N, C-alpha and C positions, 0 to 999 in steps of 0.2 A: 464425539470423534469428530477432526478431524479429515477432507479425503475430498478428490477434485470432483469438482460441481460437475453437472449436467445437466442436458435444456431445461429438464424437467425443476427443479432449481432456482431457474428464473425467474418465477414470479416472489420467491421471499429474498432473492438480491434484488432485485426494483422495490418489492414492498422498503428493504433497508434503505437503499438509494435517495428510495424520496422522504425516507424522515432524516436521514444526515442529514441530506438540501434542505429540507426545512428548517435545519438548525441552525445548519451552518449559516442561513441568509440571514437567522434573527437573530446571529452576531454579528453582521456584515459583513460574511464567510463569501463570497462567490464564486470563490475554488469551483464547485459544484451547481451547474443549471443545467437549460436544454440541449446544450452542445453539448456537454459533457458529464457523466457517464455516458451511454448513450446503449442501446442493446444492443446493439450491433461491435461496442467494443468485447462484451461479455461472452459472447457468442462466440465470435475471433478468438478470448481467451480460453472457456469452452472446449470450443476441434481443437485448440493445439495443447490441453491440459495445464493452464498453466494458472489457473483460478479453481482454488481451492475455498470449502466450505466449511464452518463448524456448525456440527449439526450435533444437537438438544433434543431426546424423542417426539423425535421426527420435522423439529422445526432450525431452521434456516438460520443459526443466532450472531455469524460474522462470516465474512467473507474476504478472504487477500489473491492480489493475483502478485504471480510470482515468475518472469522467466529473464532474459537474457536481450532485450529488444531497448538498446540504451537510446535517451534520447539525444538529439547530438547537439542539443545545449549544454552537454554536461558536456563535451570534449575541454571548452577552454578552462575549465575546475582542475584545480591543483587538488587528485583527491592519491591515498595513502599510495595505491600501490597502480602500475602502468599494466594490466590486465584483465584478462576478464571474468565483469561479476556478476551476481541477479539485480537483477533490480523490482522490488518493492513499485508499483503502482498504481492499480484500485486495492482498499481498504474502508472497510467497514464492521459496527458491531452494532446490529436491534439496538433500537433507545431504550426497552424495558430490559435489556440483559448489559448496560454501560455501567463505568467503575465497580465490575469484578471481577478483572483479570482479562478479561476476554482479547483485548484490543494486543496483551501483552502476551498472551498466549496465542494469538496467532502471529507476532513478532518472531517471536522464540518456536513456531513452528519454520519461519522461512529463514532463522538461522540456521537451523536442525538440517534445511534443504539442501544451504549452500554449504555447511562442512558434513553432510553424506556425498553430496558431488564434488567435495574436493577443491573448491571454488572460496578464493580465501578471505574474499568480501564481499561485503551489498551494499546497496548506492540506494538511495530513493529520495524524494520532492516533496514538498507540500510545502501552504502556498503560504507564506507571512505571517497573515491573517488567523491562519489555523494552529493556535496555541494549544487547541487539547493534542495536534495529528504533535504539535514540534515537540508538548512535556512527555507522551511516550515514547517518541523514541530517544529524548536525554533518556528516559528510566530507564529507556533496555539499551543503555551503552551508545548508542550514537553518537557520530563529532557528524558538530556542522562545518560543512566544508564551503561556503559559499553561497552568492546565492545569481541567481537568472531567471530570464524576462522567458514567458513560456506561456503557449496558447494566446495569447492576444488581453493576457491578462493585465490589466493597470499595477496592478502589485506583483515585485517578487514573487520568485517562489526559493524557497531554503532545502540548502542540499545538505544529505546527511551520510556517511559512511561509518559500517561497521568492518575492522577488518577483525580476523581469526587467526590469531598467532601462531597454532598452536596445531594449523594446516599445514604441512611440509609439500 
């Protein structure tokens, strides 16, 4: 079940962040580190009701943040639509639940939120070294839109977009 996160979910969320960060670092991907994402980021997401968790049998197995807060760095890219979009900011799946379609389920949830709110597109980004996230986004129908420099990282971030043509 996917639902809005609450503060008491923080332990499970941080466990997932630690697992994901360690796995990223083992692949020389330093997208997440001691500076990002922080507990404060998730607390703000929870307070704004933009963080969602996927829970099974009382265990948080994944999360996704979906809001309308577009990074300034996106402005120089050629997006498919010039209108407000939903943005996916932070997403991860508990290690023991990976490769079971959980990431796709979270992305589909974001797509549904967008369609329900008559928002015709979603934007997101991922570190250029995060091959797994890129593959997931492409598998879910997201199109590569360009590169940005972001968060003081050495490598660029790849930006993706999905447009929902059936929304009028």
